[in-house]
C-alpha positions in Angstrom: -62.4 -22.3 -19.1 -59.9 -21.3 -21.7 -57.5 -18.4 -21.2 -57.1 -15.5 -23.6 -55.1 -12.3 -24.1 -56.8 -9.4 -25.9 -55.2 -6.1 -26.9 -57.2 -3.4 -28.5 -56.3 0.0 -29.9 -58.7 2.9 -29.5 -58.7 6.1 -31.5 -56.3 8.9 -30.6 -59.0 11.6 -30.4 -60.9 10.1 -27.5 -59.9 10.9 -23.9 -58.4 8.5 -21.3 -61.7 8.5 -19.4 -63.6 7.4 -22.6 -61.0 4.6 -23.1 -61.7 3.5 -19.5 -65.5 3.6 -20.1 -64.9 1.5 -23.3 -62.8 -1.0 -21.4 -65.4 -1.1 -18.6 -68.1 -1.9 -21.2 -66.0 -4.8 -22.5 -65.4 -6.1 -19.0 -69.1 -6.0 -18.3 -69.8 -7.9 -21.5 -67.4 -10.6 -20.6 -68.9 -10.9 -17.1 -72.4 -11.2 -18.6 -71.3 -14.0 -20.7 -69.9 -16.0 -17.8 -66.2 -14.9 -18.1 -63.8 -12.9 -15.9 -61.1 -10.3 -16.7 -58.1 -11.4 -14.7 -55.9 -8.4 -15.5 -56.4 -5.1 -17.3 -53.6 -2.7 -18.3 -53.7 0.6 -20.0 -50.5 1.1 -22.0 -51.2 4.7 -22.9 -51.3 6.7 -26.0 -48.6 5.2 -28.3 -47.5 5.8 -31.9 -48.8 3.4 -34.5 -46.4 1.7 -37.0 -48.6 3.0 -39.8 -51.8 5.1 -40.2 -55.0 3.2 -39.4 -58.2 4.9 -40.3 -56.5 8.3 -40.5 -54.9 7.9 -37.0 -51.2 8.0 -36.2 -51.6 7.2 -32.5 -53.8 5.0 -30.4 -54.7 4.1 -26.9 -53.6 0.6 -26.1 -55.4 -1.7 -23.6 -54.5 -5.3 -22.6 -57.0 -7.8 -21.1 -56.2 -11.2 -19.7 -59.4 -13.1 -19.9 -60.8 -16.4 -18.6 -64.0 -17.0 -20.5 -65.9 -19.4 -22.7 -65.3 -19.2 -26.5 -68.8 -17.7 -27.0 -68.0 -14.8 -24.8 -64.8 -14.1 -26.8 -66.8 -14.3 -30.0 -69.3 -11.7 -28.6 -66.4 -9.5 -27.4 -64.8 -9.5 -30.9 -68.1 -8.8 -32.6 -68.7 -5.8 -30.3 -65.1 -4.5 -30.9 -65.6 -4.9 -34.7 -68.8 -2.8 -34.5 -67.5 -0.1 -32.2 -66.1 2.9 -34.2 -63.7 3.9 -31.4 -61.7 0.6 -31.7 -59.2 0.7 -34.5 -57.8 -2.8 -34.1 -58.0 -5.8 -31.8 -56.2 -9.1 -31.4 -57.3 -12.0 -29.2 -55.0 -15.0 -28.6 -55.7 -18.2 -26.7 -52.9 -18.9 -24.2 -52.0 -21.8 -22.1 -51.4 -19.7 -18.9 -51.7 -16.1 -18.0 -48.7 -14.1 -17.1 -48.4 -12.9 -13.5 -47.3 -9.3 -12.8 -46.9 -6.5 -15.3 -46.7 -7.3 -19.0 -43.4 -6.8 -20.8 -44.6 -3.5 -22.3 -45.2 -2.1 -18.8 -41.8 -3.4 -17.6 -40.0 -1.7 -20.5 -41.8 1.5 -19.9 -40.2 1.8 -16.4 -36.7 0.9 -17.6 -36.8 3.6 -20.3 -37.2 6.3 -17.7 -34.4 4.9 -15.6 -32.0 4.8 -18.5 -29.6 7.8 -18.7 -29.6 9.8 -21.9 -26.6 10.0 -24.1 -26.4 13.8 -24.1 -26.3 14.0 -20.4 -23.6 11.3 -20.1 -21.3 13.2 -22.4 -21.4 16.5 -20.5 -21.4 14.7 -17.1 -18.3 12.8 -18.0 -16.4 16.1 -18.6 -17.7 17.6 -15.4 -16.6 14.6 -13.4 -12.9 15.0 -14.5 -11.5 17.7 -12.2 -8.2 18.1 -14.0 -9.7 18.4 -17.5 -10.0 21.9 -18.9 -13.4 23.4 -19.5 -15.2 22.5 -22.7 -14.8 26.0 -24.2 -11.0 25.9 -23.7 -10.7 22.5 -25.3 -12.7 23.8 -28.3 -10.5 26.8 -28.7 -7.4 24.6 -28.4 -8.7 22.4 -31.2 -9.4 25.4 -33.4 -5.9 26.8 -32.9 -4.3 23.4 -33.6 -6.2 23.2 -36.9 -5.2 26.7 -37.8 -1.5 26.0 -37.2 -1.5 22.8 -39.3 
């Protein structure tokens, strides 16, 4: 059977539980048509690049699917009819990716990355012989006044 990746965006005003119920319904639909969901990822509530149907955010869900083409056609028809689905995209792929998707991998690395503001102040705190920040600011003001 062919392999597919499907991503859909659900409206921002529905809850996470409703998104799960929606995804469960799509999973059941694929199973009834003789297919199988190999992987399902919830990417969370994310900002949209532009407004879609008066929404600025959306719940993103990824499916990796192994199913006949008729099952995918029925899935897309159901997504088109459902008012909670803003957009969807289904692509046929040669092989499915193992492990977490790149979106999920980047999500973890963003939290691990230090913020710039913290680095600036931590750098001054690490230098034991450097004068405190307030003294350096006063020295800079007096230098400008003398010049």
